[in-house]
RODO-2510 file (C-alpha; in nm, 4 decimals, decimal comma):
residues 609
     n   res          X          Y          Z
     1     m     4,1834    -8,2118    -0,2015
     2     v     4,2429    -7,8348    -0,1711
     3     t     4,1033    -7,6482    -0,4646
     4     t     4,1736    -7,2807    -0,5595
     5     r     3,9206    -7,0259    -0,6691
     6     a     4,0047    -6,8066    -0,9774
     7     t     4,0556    -6,4414    -0,8907
     8     a     4,1711    -6,1308    -1,0727
     9     e     4,5188    -6,2110    -0,9722
    10     d     4,5710    -6,5761    -1,0418
    11     s     4,3070    -6,6918    -1,2878
    12     p     4,4054    -6,7921    -1,6334
    13     d     4,4462    -6,5103    -1,8911
    14     r     4,3422    -6,2277    -1,6682
    15     t     4,6420    -5,9924    -1,6789
    16     g     4,5027    -5,7682    -1,9542
    17     r     4,7463    -5,8729    -2,2240
    18     s     4,8870    -5,5876    -2,4143
    19     d     4,9352    -5,7917    -2,7244
    20     r     4,5679    -5,8717    -2,7471
    21     s     4,4013    -5,7373    -3,0632
    22     a     4,0833    -5,5643    -2,9714
    23     v     3,9387    -5,6028    -3,3235
    24     r     4,0362    -5,9667    -3,3426
    25     t     3,8641    -6,0345    -3,0103
    26     l     3,5476    -5,8423    -3,0868
    27     l     3,5169    -6,0372    -3,4231
    28     r     3,4268    -6,3396    -3,1976
    29     l     3,0834    -6,1827    -3,1529
    30     w     3,0076    -6,2245    -3,5137
    31     p     2,8127    -6,5536    -3,4833
    32     y     2,5827    -6,3810    -3,2401
    33     v     2,5444    -6,0620    -3,4480
    34     r     2,5127    -6,2293    -3,7797
    35     p     2,1310    -6,3024    -3,7503
    36     v     2,0573    -5,9445    -3,6926
    37     r     2,3219    -5,8013    -3,9194
    38     v     2,0734    -5,6537    -4,1776
    39     r     1,9091    -5,4242    -3,9177
    40     l     2,2652    -5,3384    -3,7622
    41     f     2,3891    -5,2429    -4,1089
    42     t     2,0733    -5,0565    -4,1914
    43     a     2,0977    -4,8692    -3,8512
    44     a     2,4669    -4,7785    -3,9336
    45     f     2,3671    -4,6477    -4,2758
    46     v     2,0854    -4,4382    -4,1246
    47     a     2,3309    -4,2881    -3,8659
    48     v     2,5889    -4,2175    -4,1427
    49     v     2,3135    -4,0318    -4,3430
    50     a     2,1882    -3,8412    -4,0271
    51     s     2,5466    -3,7399    -3,9533
    52     c     2,6214    -3,6318    -4,2931
    53     l     2,3152    -3,4116    -4,2900
    54     t     2,4837    -3,2087    -4,0148
    55     l     2,7612    -3,1196    -4,2589
    56     v     2,4962    -2,9864    -4,5036
    57     i     2,4010    -2,7020    -4,2499
    58     p     2,7372    -2,5157    -4,2959
    59     l     2,6812    -2,5174    -4,6805
    60     v     2,3269    -2,3578    -4,6209
    61     l     2,4929    -2,1119    -4,3909
    62     k     2,7318    -2,0165    -4,6741
    63     w     2,4658    -1,9637    -4,9172
    64     m     2,2666    -1,7468    -4,6615
    65     v     2,5632    -1,5371    -4,5722
    66     d     2,6865    -1,4816    -4,9389
    67     g     2,3367    -1,4496    -5,0644
    68     p     2,0332    -1,3419    -4,8903
    69     v     2,2257    -1,1753    -4,5903
    70     a     2,4671    -0,9912    -4,8301
    71     d     2,1805    -0,8880    -5,0525
    72     r     1,9441    -0,8032    -4,7559
    73     d     1,6795    -1,0415    -4,8828
    74     p     1,4393    -1,1299    -4,5970
    75     a     1,2623    -1,3944    -4,8108
    76     g     1,5842    -1,5685    -4,8730
    77     i     1,6816    -1,5551    -4,5073
    78     w     1,3415    -1,7192    -4,4142
    79     l     1,3925    -1,9889    -4,6741
    80     g     1,7376    -2,0701    -4,5426
    81     a     1,5838    -2,0945    -4,1928
    82     l     1,3295    -2,3272    -4,3185
    83     y     1,5994    -2,5435    -4,4771
    84     l     1,7958    -2,5562    -4,1467
    85     l     1,4895    -2,6485    -3,9584
    86     l     1,4149    -2,9374    -4,2018
    87     l     1,7685    -3,0595    -4,1800
    88     g     1,7462    -3,0612    -3,8034
    89     v     1,4121    -3,2488    -3,7946
    90     a     1,5352    -3,4960    -4,0493
    91     e     1,8579    -3,5598    -3,8550
    92     a     1,6579    -3,6168    -3,5318
    93     l     1,4065    -3,8551    -3,7075
    94     l     1,6979    -4,0607    -3,8595
    95     f     1,8875    -4,0955    -3,5170
    96     g     1,5572    -4,2005    -3,3616
    97     l     1,5141    -4,4599    -3,6376
    98     r     1,8548    -4,5971    -3,5712
    99     r     1,7834    -4,6409    -3,2169
   100     w     1,4544    -4,8272    -3,2919
   101     l     1,6409    -5,0537    -3,5355
   102     v     1,9018    -5,1696    -3,2851
   103     a     1,7089    -5,1845    -2,9519
   104     r     1,5171    -5,5078    -2,9914
   105     p     1,7727    -5,7144    -3,1970
   106     l     2,0595    -5,6314    -2,9512
   107     a     1,8509    -5,7283    -2,6557
   108     g     1,7972    -6,0639    -2,8230
   109     v     2,1623    -6,0978    -2,8831
   110     e     2,2431    -6,0273    -2,5185
   111     a     1,9665    -6,2833    -2,4112
   112     g     2,1037    -6,5525    -2,6474
   113     m     2,4542    -6,5009    -2,5342
   114     r     2,3416    -6,5352    -2,1757
   115     a     2,1407    -6,8458    -2,2404
   116     d     2,4531    -7,0028    -2,4210
   117     l     2,6665    -6,9158    -2,1226
   118     y     2,4242    -7,0760    -1,8689
   119     r     2,3897    -7,3867    -2,0939
   120     h     2,7657    -7,4142    -2,1327
   121     l     2,8142    -7,3769    -1,7503
   122     q     2,5781    -7,6733    -1,6922
   123     r     2,7919    -7,8885    -1,9280
   124     l     3,1214    -7,7985    -1,7656
   125     p     3,2941    -8,0505    -1,5459
   126     v     3,2812    -8,0221    -1,1722
   127     a     3,6502    -7,9544    -1,1761
   128     f     3,5926    -7,6312    -1,3630
   129     h     3,3434    -7,5098    -1,0962
   130     d     3,5834    -7,6119    -0,8204
   131     r     3,8406    -7,3752    -0,9618
   132     w     3,6306    -7,0726    -1,0516
   133     a     3,4629    -6,8402    -0,8074
   134     s     3,0947    -6,8069    -0,8586
   135     g     3,1099    -6,4271    -0,8530
   136     q     3,3533    -6,4441    -1,1512
   137     l     3,1008    -6,6376    -1,3481
   138     l     2,8153    -6,4229    -1,2312
   139     s     2,9767    -6,1031    -1,3488
   140     r     3,0428    -6,2534    -1,6967
   141     g     2,6755    -6,3299    -1,7306
   142     t     2,5593    -5,9957    -1,6157
   143     t     2,8030    -5,6942    -1,6233
   144     d     3,0073    -5,8127    -1,9146
   145     l     2,7060    -5,8971    -2,1340
   146     m     2,5616    -5,5534    -2,0629
   147     l     2,8901    -5,3887    -2,1727
   148     l     2,8655    -5,6022    -2,5024
   149     r     2,5124    -5,4842    -2,5617
   150     m     2,6065    -5,1221    -2,5101
   151     f     2,9093    -5,1633    -2,7370
   152     l     2,6925    -5,3159    -3,0199
   153     a     2,4348    -5,0417    -2,9672
   154     f     2,6545    -4,7402    -2,9697
   155     p     3,0297    -4,7449    -2,9955
   156     l     3,0325    -5,0067    -3,2841
   157     t     2,8010    -4,7885    -3,4917
   158     f     2,9437    -4,4622    -3,4082
   159     l     3,3099    -4,5469    -3,4581
   160     l     3,2107    -4,6000    -3,8178
   161     v     2,9639    -4,3045    -3,8321
   162     n     3,2417    -4,0626    -3,6793
   163     a     3,5062    -4,1879    -3,9102
   164     v     3,2873    -4,1269    -4,2126
   165     t     3,1760    -3,7838    -4,0814
   166     i     3,5321    -3,6740    -4,0179
   167     l     3,6432    -3,7851    -4,3618
   168     v     3,3524    -3,6155    -4,5370
   169     g     3,3925    -3,3059    -4,3242
   170     v     3,7662    -3,2816    -4,3982
   171     i     3,7062    -3,3077    -4,7735
   172     i     3,4448    -3,0314    -4,7452
   173     m     3,6900    -2,7990    -4,5643
   174     l     3,9670    -2,8692    -4,8109
   175     l     3,7332    -2,7883    -5,0981
   176     q     3,6293    -2,4607    -4,9225
   177     d     3,9956    -2,3589    -4,8680
   178     w     4,2858    -2,5951    -4,8773
   179     t     4,5221    -2,3764    -4,6742
   180     l     4,2691    -2,3529    -4,3890
   181     g     4,2092    -2,7266    -4,4246
   182     l     4,5752    -2,8058    -4,3763
   183     v     4,5810    -2,5960    -4,0532
   184     i     4,2907    -2,8033    -3,9165
   185     l     4,4732    -3,1380    -4,0092
   186     i     4,7873    -3,0524    -3,8283
   187     p     4,6638    -3,2163    -3,4870
   188     a     4,5791    -3,5461    -3,6735
   189     v     4,9121    -3,7071    -3,6142
   190     p     4,9559    -3,6368    -3,2418
   191     v     4,5982    -3,7316    -3,1808
   192     m     4,6337    -4,0691    -3,3555
   193     v     4,9498    -4,1439    -3,1689
   194     t     4,7741    -4,0540    -2,8362
   195     c     4,4953    -4,2978    -2,9294
   196     v     4,7270    -4,5828    -2,9850
   197     i     4,9122    -4,5383    -2,6621
   198     f     4,5736    -4,4883    -2,4767
   199     e     4,4242    -4,8025    -2,6272
   200     r     4,7221    -5,0291    -2,5082
   201     r     4,7253    -4,8905    -2,1567
   202     y     4,3384    -4,8728    -2,1087
   203     a     4,3002    -5,2246    -2,2195
   204     t     4,5167    -5,3524    -1,9236
   205     v     4,3343    -5,1287    -1,6717
   206     a     3,9884    -5,2116    -1,8047
   207     r     4,0613    -5,5899    -1,7747
   208     r     4,1807    -5,5530    -1,4208
   209     a     3,8601    -5,3562    -1,3259
   210     q     3,6340    -5,6187    -1,4724
   211     d     3,8115    -5,8961    -1,2823
   212     q     3,7986    -5,6969    -0,9605
   213     v     3,4235    -5,6515    -1,0047
   214     g     3,4063    -6,0287    -1,0264
   215     d     3,5976    -6,0737    -0,7044
   216     l     3,3739    -5,8108    -0,5304
   217     t     3,0666    -5,9939    -0,6545
   218     t     3,2002    -6,3179    -0,4931
   219     v     3,2545    -6,1531    -0,1658
   220     v     2,8991    -6,0088    -0,1605
   221     e     2,7547    -6,3507    -0,2710
   222     e     2,9508    -6,5415    -0,0091
   223     s     2,8570    -6,2867     0,2623
   224     v     2,4865    -6,3169     0,1829
   225     l     2,4841    -6,6993     0,1708
   226     g     2,7065    -6,7296     0,4911
   227     i     2,5190    -6,4554     0,6844
   228     r     2,4309    -6,6930     0,9548
   229     i     2,7999    -6,7876     1,0137
   230     i     2,8984    -6,4208     1,0056
   231     k     2,6465    -6,3209     1,2482
   232     g     2,6993    -6,6334     1,4730
   233     f     3,0658    -6,5557     1,5093
   234     g     3,0308    -6,1892     1,5125
   235     r     3,2491    -6,1488     1,2088
   236     h     3,0618    -5,8677     1,0397
   237     r     3,3392    -5,6151     1,1028
   238     s     3,6002    -5,8296     0,9442
   239     q     3,3810    -5,9101     0,6407
   240     a     3,2972    -5,5424     0,6071
   241     r     3,6678    -5,4803     0,6219
   242     a     3,7559    -5,7166     0,3615
   243     f     3,4722    -5,5776     0,1314
   244     r     3,6088    -5,2127     0,1858
   245     e     3,9595    -5,3352     0,0863
   246     l     3,8308    -5,4846    -0,2372
   247     s     3,6143    -5,1749    -0,3021
   248     r     3,9038    -4,9592    -0,2364
   249     t     4,1199    -5,1576    -0,4795
   250     l     3,8452    -5,1384    -0,7328
   251     r     3,8126    -4,7668    -0,6759
   252     g     4,1648    -4,7114    -0,7446
   253     t     4,1502    -4,9023    -1,0678
   254     e     3,8399    -4,7029    -1,1836
   255     l     4,0261    -4,3764    -1,0955
   256     r     4,3192    -4,4951    -1,3048
   257     k     4,0769    -4,5472    -1,5864
   258     a     3,9375    -4,1887    -1,5296
   259     r     4,2930    -4,0496    -1,5354
   260     l     4,3750    -4,2186    -1,8672
   261     l     4,0391    -4,1039    -2,0201
   262     a     4,1022    -3,7529    -1,8931
   263     a     4,4538    -3,7530    -2,0486
   264     i     4,3333    -3,8525    -2,4080
   265     w     4,0379    -3,6128    -2,3756
   266     g     4,2741    -3,3413    -2,2947
   267     v     4,4736    -3,4052    -2,6026
   268     i     4,1831    -3,4755    -2,8405
   269     v     3,9947    -3,1617    -2,7171
   270     t     4,2754    -2,9163    -2,6933
   271     l     4,4705    -2,9576    -3,0127
   272     p     4,1641    -2,9373    -3,2424
   273     e     4,0533    -2,6313    -3,0617
   274     v     4,3969    -2,4685    -3,1076
   275     a     4,3744    -2,5671    -3,4810
   276     i     4,0294    -2,4037    -3,5063
   277     g     4,1579    -2,0859    -3,3403
   278     a     4,4370    -2,0723    -3,5763
   279     a     4,2021    -2,1296    -3,8722
   280     l     3,9806    -1,8584    -3,7578
   281     v     4,2596    -1,6046    -3,7287
   282     l     4,4067    -1,6944    -4,0654
   283     g     4,0629    -1,6989    -4,2257
   284     a     3,9603    -1,3551    -4,0886
   285     i     4,2907    -1,2140    -4,2365
   286     q     4,1966    -1,3611    -4,5719
   287     v     3,8387    -1,2174    -4,5603
   288     a     3,9871    -0,8792    -4,4710
   289     d     4,2213    -0,9043    -4,7661
   290     g     3,9421    -1,0027    -4,9964
   291     q     4,0899    -1,3433    -5,0669
   292     l     3,7960    -1,5393    -4,9040
   293     s     3,4349    -1,4618    -4,8760
   294     a     3,2692    -1,4301    -4,5362
   295     g     3,0246    -1,7027    -4,6318
   296     t     3,3090    -1,9451    -4,7064
   297     l     3,4711    -1,8679    -4,3628
   298     v     3,1474    -1,9114    -4,1916
   299     a     3,0786    -2,2497    -4,3654
   300     f     3,4422    -2,3660    -4,2926
   301     l     3,4285    -2,2804    -3,9250
   302     s     3,0797    -2,4287    -3,8915
   303     t     3,2130    -2,7516    -4,0535
   304     a     3,5075    -2,7551    -3,8177
   305     l     3,2800    -2,7079    -3,5238
   306     a     3,0353    -2,9747    -3,6464
   307     l     3,3316    -3,2247    -3,6314
   308     r     3,4048    -3,1439    -3,2780
   309     w     3,1655    -3,4126    -3,1424
   310     p     3,2981    -3,6933    -3,3768
   311     v     3,6528    -3,5989    -3,2654
   312     d     3,5804    -3,5421    -2,9030
   313     s     3,4057    -3,8701    -2,8689
   314     i     3,6959    -4,0790    -2,9915
   315     g     3,8208    -4,1092    -2,6429
   316     f     3,5204    -4,2607    -2,4847
   317     l     3,4341    -4,4688    -2,7817
   318     l     3,7723    -4,6344    -2,7692
   319     a     3,7452    -4,6738    -2,4017
   320     m     3,4055    -4,8434    -2,4364
   321     s     3,5497    -5,0589    -2,7202
   322     q     3,8227    -5,1737    -2,4910
   323     e     3,5898    -5,2620    -2,2231
   324     a     3,3687    -5,4504    -2,4726
   325     a     3,6926    -5,6398    -2,5963
   326     t     3,7855    -5,7285    -2,2361
   327     a     3,4291    -5,8437    -2,1705
   328     t     3,4314    -6,0483    -2,4881
   329     e     3,7587    -6,2036    -2,3744
   330     r     3,6151    -6,2911    -2,0370
   331     y     3,3031    -6,4330    -2,1894
   332     f     3,4876    -6,6596    -2,4139
   333     e     3,7278    -6,7686    -2,1436
   334     v     3,4294    -6,9575    -2,0050
   335     m     3,2777    -7,0518    -2,3379
   336     d     3,6166    -7,1951    -2,4515
   337     a     3,6435    -7,4270    -2,1424
   338     e     3,6130    -7,7883    -2,2501
   339     q     3,2810    -7,9406    -2,1830
   340     e     3,2395    -8,2890    -2,0294
   341     k     3,3523    -8,5447    -2,2746
   342     p     3,0859    -8,7935    -2,3983
   343     t     3,3569    -9,0657    -2,3576
   344     a     3,6263    -9,0444    -2,1053
   345     a     3,9737    -9,0485    -2,2522
   346     g     4,1885    -9,3451    -2,2121
   347     t     3,9023    -9,5806    -2,1171
   348     t     3,7896    -9,8961    -2,2949
   349     a     3,4931   -10,1136    -2,2488
   350     p     3,5462   -10,4551    -2,0975
   351     a     3,5372   -10,7528    -2,3213
   352     a     3,1749   -10,8492    -2,2049
   353     t     3,0564   -10,5178    -2,3475
   354     a     3,2318   -10,5568    -2,6827
   355     t     3,0835   -10,8933    -2,7383
   356     g     2,7423   -10,8107    -2,6083
   357     s     2,7297   -11,0886    -2,3402
   358     t     2,7448   -11,0086    -1,9782
   359     g     2,8401   -11,2596    -1,7243
   360     l     2,7091   -11,2769    -1,3808
   361     k     3,0411   -11,1448    -1,2464
   362     d     2,9981   -10,8212    -1,4551
   363     k     2,6330   -10,7544    -1,3269
   364     g     2,5825   -10,4812    -1,0728
   365     l     2,8368   -10,1951    -1,0130
   366     r     3,2095   -10,2803    -1,0593
   367     f     3,5192   -10,0725    -1,0139
   368     h     3,7928   -10,2131    -1,2296
   369     d     4,1467   -10,1113    -1,1256
   370     v     4,0253    -9,7572    -1,0857
   371     s     4,2756    -9,4736    -0,9932
   372     f     4,1980    -9,1051    -0,9687
   373     r     4,3926    -8,7761    -0,9382
   374     y     4,2262    -8,4451    -0,9566
   375     p     4,2875    -8,2539    -1,2849
   376     d     4,4603    -7,9502    -1,1309
   377     a     4,6735    -8,1649    -0,8796
   378     p     5,0489    -8,1429    -0,9262
   379     t     5,1648    -8,4298    -1,1583
   380     d     5,4019    -8,5685    -0,8977
   381     s     5,1307    -8,5816    -0,6258
   382     p     4,9993    -8,9237    -0,5231
   383     p     4,6511    -9,0202    -0,6574
   384     v     4,3555    -8,9820    -0,4337
   385     l     4,2356    -9,3357    -0,5203
   386     t     4,4644    -9,6095    -0,6230
   387     r     4,3843    -9,9362    -0,7971
   388     i     4,0223    -9,9719    -0,6599
   389     d     3,8780   -10,3054    -0,7367
   390     l     3,5381   -10,3438    -0,6012
   391     h     3,2181   -10,5251    -0,6929
   392     i     2,8588   -10,4621    -0,5656
   393     r     2,6387   -10,7402    -0,6908
   394     p     2,2895   -10,6803    -0,8241
   395     g     2,0429   -10,5924    -0,5542
   396     e     2,3213   -10,5595    -0,2997
   397     s     2,4017   -10,2725    -0,0753
   398     m     2,7602   -10,1983     0,0150
   399     a     2,8639    -9,9577     0,2855
   400     l     3,1869    -9,7595     0,2184
   401     v     3,3647    -9,6724     0,5477
   402     g     3,6985    -9,5018     0,6020
   403     a     3,8700    -9,2305     0,7923
   404     t     3,8330    -8,8591     0,7113
   405     g     4,0165    -8,7799     0,3798
   406     s     4,0376    -9,1496     0,2739
   407     g     3,8649    -9,0622    -0,0556
   408     k     3,5044    -9,1898     0,0139
   409     t     3,3244    -8,8905    -0,1309
   410     t     3,5708    -8,8874    -0,4244
   411     l     3,4956    -9,2521    -0,5012
   412     t     3,1147    -9,1984    -0,5052
   413     a     3,1444    -8,8860    -0,7347
   414     l     3,3098    -9,1147    -1,0007
   415     v     2,9923    -9,3328    -1,0369
   416     p     2,7729    -9,0573    -1,1946
   417     r     3,0920    -8,9158    -1,3700
   418     l     3,1096    -8,6037    -1,1721
   419     h     3,4779    -8,6613    -1,2168
   420     e     3,6443    -8,8860    -1,4736
   421     v     3,8637    -9,1684    -1,3619
   422     t     4,2302    -9,1200    -1,4262
   423     s     4,2790    -9,4867    -1,5140
   424     g     4,0803    -9,8171    -1,4973
   425     h     3,7000    -9,8060    -1,5653
   426     i     3,3730    -9,8561    -1,3863
   427     t     3,0869   -10,0633    -1,5180
   428     l     2,7063   -10,0908    -1,4523
   429     d     2,5828   -10,4289    -1,5531
   430     g     2,9053   -10,4812    -1,7652
   431     k     2,8645   -10,1532    -1,9557
   432     d     3,1502    -9,9168    -1,9183
   433     i     2,9980    -9,5826    -1,7835
   434     a     3,2509    -9,3976    -2,0040
   435     e     3,0564    -9,5436    -2,3036
   436     l     2,7107    -9,4395    -2,1740
   437     p     2,5566    -9,1079    -2,2682
   438     r     2,5703    -8,8913    -1,9543
   439     d     2,1785    -8,8411    -1,9574
   440     t     2,1398    -9,2180    -1,9667
   441     l     2,3948    -9,2791    -1,6935
   442     r     2,2346    -9,0275    -1,4757
   443     e     1,8898    -9,1793    -1,5270
   444     l     2,0314    -9,5119    -1,3932
   445     v     2,2258    -9,3500    -1,1014
   446     a     2,0759    -9,1288    -0,8333
   447     v     2,2890    -8,9518    -0,5844
   448     a     2,2367    -8,8024    -0,2415
   449     f     2,5107    -8,5885    -0,1040
   450     e     2,6102    -8,5303     0,2619
   451     e     2,5718    -8,1522     0,2106
   452     p     2,2303    -8,1330     0,0455
   453     t     2,1509    -7,8618    -0,2068
   454     l     1,8102    -7,7329    -0,2528
   455     f     1,6953    -7,4714    -0,5036
   456     s     1,4652    -7,1801    -0,4781
   457     a     1,1584    -7,3721    -0,5729
   458     s     0,8856    -7,5636    -0,4029
   459     v     0,9337    -7,8805    -0,1945
   460     a     0,7624    -8,0896    -0,4709
   461     e     0,9828    -7,9362    -0,7515
   462     n     1,3000    -8,0019    -0,5551
   463     v     1,2010    -8,3633    -0,4912
   464     l     1,0704    -8,4407    -0,8344
   465     m     1,3898    -8,3154    -0,9916
   466     g     1,5045    -8,6758    -0,9375
   467     a     1,2216    -8,8332    -1,1268
   468     s     1,1264    -8,8553    -1,4872
   469     d     0,9055    -8,5905    -1,6407
   470     g     0,5961    -8,7907    -1,5968
   471     a     0,6193    -8,8270    -1,2262
   472     g     0,3594    -8,6733    -0,9991
   473     e     0,1933    -8,6921    -0,6622
   474     p     0,2077    -9,0670    -0,6081
   475     e     0,5901    -9,0727    -0,6602
   476     l     0,6369    -8,7599    -0,4423
   477     e     0,4343    -8,9016    -0,1578
   478     r     0,6239    -9,2307    -0,1732
   479     a     0,9593    -9,0537    -0,1689
   480     l     0,8642    -8,8393     0,1213
   481     a     0,7458    -9,1330     0,3200
   482     v     1,0797    -9,3222     0,2553
   483     a     1,2864    -9,0185     0,3674
   484     q     1,0530    -8,9568     0,6703
   485     a     0,9981    -8,6079     0,5254
   486     d     0,6270    -8,5768     0,6272
   487     f     0,7091    -8,2398     0,7746
   488     a     0,6670    -8,1026     0,4285
   489     h     0,2845    -8,1315     0,4505
   490     a     0,2952    -7,9105     0,7701
   491     l     0,4653    -7,6259     0,5850
   492     p     0,2599    -7,3203     0,5156
   493     h     0,1661    -7,4319     0,1635
   494     g     0,2450    -7,8016     0,1955
   495     t     0,4653    -7,9441    -0,0717
   496     g     0,4041    -7,6288    -0,2749
   497     t     0,6037    -7,4262    -0,0114
   498     q     0,9031    -7,2357    -0,1596
   499     v     1,2087    -7,3446     0,0356
   500     g     1,4092    -7,0300    -0,0349
   501     e     1,7604    -6,9962    -0,1525
   502     q     1,9783    -7,3033    -0,0632
   503     g     1,6955    -7,4221     0,1391
   504     l     1,8102    -7,2306     0,4363
   505     s     1,4649    -7,1803     0,5701
   506     l     1,4740    -7,5446     0,6570
   507     s     1,6813    -7,7263     0,9187
   508     g     1,9793    -7,9314     0,8220
   509     g     1,7980    -8,2550     0,8863
   510     q     1,5053    -8,1481     0,6782
   511     r     1,7215    -8,0523     0,3887
   512     q     1,8998    -8,3769     0,4026
   513     r     1,5626    -8,5748     0,4206
   514     l     1,4421    -8,3887     0,1060
   515     a     1,7697    -8,4583    -0,0774
   516     l     1,7212    -8,8365     0,0129
   517     a     1,3653    -8,8166    -0,1187
   518     r     1,4995    -8,6687    -0,4389
   519     a     1,7442    -8,9542    -0,4664
   520     v     1,4850    -9,2301    -0,4283
   521     v     1,1859    -9,0756    -0,6029
   522     g     1,2896    -9,2082    -0,9497
   523     r     1,3292    -9,5728    -0,8309
   524     p     1,6913    -9,5717    -0,9692
   525     r     1,8651    -9,9032    -1,0523
   526     f     2,1814    -9,7732    -0,8810
   527     l     2,1801    -9,5573    -0,5636
   528     v     2,4895    -9,3659    -0,4387
   529     l     2,4387    -9,2151    -0,0951
   530     d     2,7120    -8,9996     0,0673
   531     d     2,6424    -9,0277     0,4416
   532     p     2,2855    -8,9226     0,3798
   533     l     2,1653    -8,9489     0,7434
   534     s     2,4408    -8,7606     0,9234
   535     a     2,2187    -8,4529     1,0177
   536     l     1,9359    -8,6701     1,1648
   537     d     1,8603    -8,7383     1,5223
   538     v     1,8725    -9,0991     1,6443
   539     h     1,4927    -9,1550     1,6250
   540     t     1,4490    -9,0100     1,2841
   541     e     1,7609    -9,1912     1,1553
   542     a     1,5969    -9,5217     1,2704
   543     a     1,2732    -9,4378     1,0951
   544     v     1,4523    -9,3485     0,7756
   545     e     1,6634    -9,6589     0,7890
   546     a     1,3595    -9,8805     0,8279
   547     a     1,1887    -9,7265     0,5194
   548     l     1,5242    -9,7332     0,3293
   549     r     1,5481   -10,1123     0,3672
   550     d     1,2601   -10,1564     0,1252
   551     v     1,4069    -9,9248    -0,1220
   552     l     1,7614   -10,0885    -0,1003
   553     a     1,6049   -10,4285    -0,1653
   554     e     1,5164   -10,2962    -0,5150
   555     t     1,8352   -10,1331    -0,6082
   556     t     2,2099   -10,1808    -0,6042
   557     a     2,3492    -9,9272    -0,3654
   558     l     2,6765    -9,7791    -0,2504
   559     i     2,6578    -9,6067     0,0746
   560     v     2,9183    -9,3975     0,2596
   561     a     2,8667    -9,4662     0,6210
   562     h     3,0078    -9,3407     0,9539
   563     r     2,7668    -9,4703     1,2056
   564     p     2,7246    -9,8459     1,2716
   565     s     2,3530    -9,8063     1,2299
   566     t     2,3941    -9,6892     0,8772
   567     v     2,6445    -9,9702     0,8115
   568     l     2,4022   -10,2169     0,9162
   569     l     2,1752   -10,1121     0,6360
   570     a     2,4284   -10,2722     0,3983
   571     d     2,4852   -10,6313     0,2961
   572     r     2,8572   -10,5895     0,3004
   573     v     3,1236   -10,3291     0,3943
   574     a     3,4336   -10,1984     0,2109
   575     l     3,7086   -10,0370     0,4068
   576     l     3,8806    -9,7529     0,2306
   577     s     4,2200    -9,6630     0,3616
   578     g     4,4734    -9,4271     0,2100
   579     g     4,2967    -9,4362    -0,1192
   580     r     4,2870    -9,8074    -0,1439
   581     i     4,0324   -10,0918    -0,0604
   582     a     4,1925   -10,2417     0,2536
   583     a     3,9126   -10,4916     0,3332
   584     v     3,5731   -10,6215     0,2178
   585     g     3,3304   -10,8184     0,4293
   586     t     3,0283   -10,8074     0,6558
   587     h     3,0065   -10,5685     0,9409
   588     h     3,0619   -10,8428     1,1937
   589     e     3,3488   -11,0120     0,9909
   590     l     3,5424   -10,6879     0,9828
   591     l     3,4837   -10,6103     1,3412
   592     r     3,6520   -10,9379     1,4180
   593     t     3,9264   -10,9336     1,1611
   594     n     4,0231   -10,5753     1,1004
   595     a     4,1685   -10,3572     1,3763
   596     e     4,1301   -10,0342     1,1707
   597     y     3,7611   -10,0898     1,0972
   598     a     3,7014   -10,1888     1,4601
   599     h     3,8740    -9,8677     1,5698
   600     l     3,6609    -9,6636     1,3434
   601     m     3,3335    -9,8117     1,4552
   602     a     3,4335    -9,7788     1,8167
   603     g     3,4975    -9,4077     1,7666
   604     t     3,1669    -9,3565     1,5975
   605     e     2,9779    -9,5430     1,8724
   606     e     3,1506    -9,3379     2,1276
   607     a     3,0633    -9,0142     1,9555
   608     d     2,7024    -9,1257     1,9195
   609     r     2,6887    -9,1666     2,2930
***
């Protein structure tokens, strides 16, 4: 099946919807913020008090100008200076206290959201990860959460603080002189209209930029993981060109954000400055005519100037809020994805399970009329697997053989419920796997894939990942022996050697043997092997097969096989053709009776030569 990766252009809900309410989106953060709400509310209150102290300074100036300065009283001037100093120190201390109050709890909020995201990703079905690019998921867990922490630390508080400061300041100015206050208020309407227009346009561009960061992250990650291919085929120039094109696109989007921000700043800064200038001229005339005291004019203008920062900051506070809203939206796009269901929809347990009695015919691994179509496949497309009926008896090993694209890997992925069957059901010893808790199911079934995945951990940690928590050195040594992975002891630090990201420091055959060791280390009751020996040389394959025979004697196994030597490990063989089971029998029986099987085996024998 061909899967598509989610990108900024085609992934769900990534078009920066203009009808999205930023406030409603940001309110989804409340469950994470609620545990630290007391400190955040306290920090906001402290910031409001600190900001309002700034507005007391003009009142002190008015008292100084109309009092000590007019009366030429040096003692009064020094006293006024002391008041100003104390107000400044108090403001600084309060803002420092606000920062201390929010730093630790918000770091905890970010860490909690990141942990929830990671935990949720582990519970999402494989189909979700097939659709989504890893870079998009990575950017949500890093860049987006950083934006949310910054929003909670600064814009969230200061949108409230600045609103209160502007309201208190305007009231003070109106009380000083209502005519000058009305002059200052004239730009309010065009500024608010500009903010509404800016918010709508900036939301779209901010969403596009964050999605493009995810796409760029994907390219970087794929280039790093695929560096051997890039170097081997000399494709560094084309990769660099693709990176430059994405970077150029992101740069254009960021420049558009900058232009929008510059436009709103131009309006927000210019109009209030013109209003302050007009108030200065009108106030000076009133002072000259004796209608207004010099101290009142100084206090009025000082208050207006003190409001410049709260007004000027509206632009970037709204910008950061929109970016936080899009980050929240992107975060919950993943968190809202439906997790793996504990019970597959549309499945029912067989009668033997319901009655509690399990006949011999239900023992082992059985596929009961199983069909499967990938969740994102077109509804009119044929299923990948159709009406699969297959019974692997207890202690039996069955090889699954078929041409490329016949559905072998898909069939093996259904047993541990990496995908859910579309119809029919699968049973283990008569129990429907859809009725088993996933943890229980995956303790019963061990899997080794053709393309082995190793983690950035030690050899021992990678292998023992397939065992119970109490497993140790004896289990590790046995599994390594079965997989003929004794090379691990010759590594620089033995089984404690770190294998590196994706295990790329090892050869393909070494990775495959460690993956096989991981599958057998826990002595599973059911074993699913997807062509686990494809990367091995003939001699190593023979040694592994010899050791595997003892393991297979103790378990029920389904083995995807391409080579006759692997097929001979199994008691019986099932031929999968066009998504259906075409024949079942021993290797020699199928060679005699089935032309397609004989053709497949003849082709693999010729390839081995």
